[in-house]
C-alpha angles and dihedrals in degrees: 000000000000118000139158132213122228140160114273120255128214091254090059094070098092092048092046089051091052091048090051091050089054095046099048136042122254109279092028098057113083123254116242089255094050094048092048091050093051092049094047095043115121111266092015128119137184125212122200128206108212128181116236108253133195121258090251091058095051093071095075130064093221093058089048091054092045090054094069108095100174146327145208131214119201139170134205121214129208087243091071097257128122124210127202103214095185140346116194130181121174110250094241091057100046119119093036094101095259096123091045091050093048092048094047092048090051091048090051092050092048091051089054087053089055096253111158096192141018130212138188139170131236134172114271090235097050098105094169092056093043091053091047094050092046089055087052093055100261123140134195108266100173148321131259111207117227092358095154126062090250088059091253114152121238131217116226107221123198139189131190110235097193093088119089120260140170114275115241123230114254123180113213 
């Protein structure tokens, strides 16, 4: 599957919201207002994975919306730490390298912003996510009790960004 990464645009919000609703359970998925606030937050950015579509498909809004396969929202702090707020890939498009590409592109952008480390949270019972992050070089740094609305604990995962890595491709 061919896809490109790009920065999100304001007109992506509704589609990103719908993707988030499909990727996470009710109560864990962000509300439209929360997602918008995270994306618009100072020092935050959102990357979108979009399938390459034919010129005929680009003429309709529905094909545009259907072309978004996943996205990532991240934030850089003044303390030199990046934070992945969410990474979402539609279930049908997982295992095509989309999540890996989004994460690497975010790591590259955070390095440029002088972040020395990156962190994220995931549910302690999310074995798929834990395996994915481990393959990407993340390690368990701590636990946050009752992090999720259902009282589920979260692992805080961390990665050192000082080591060299391959830059990801990002279309501006």
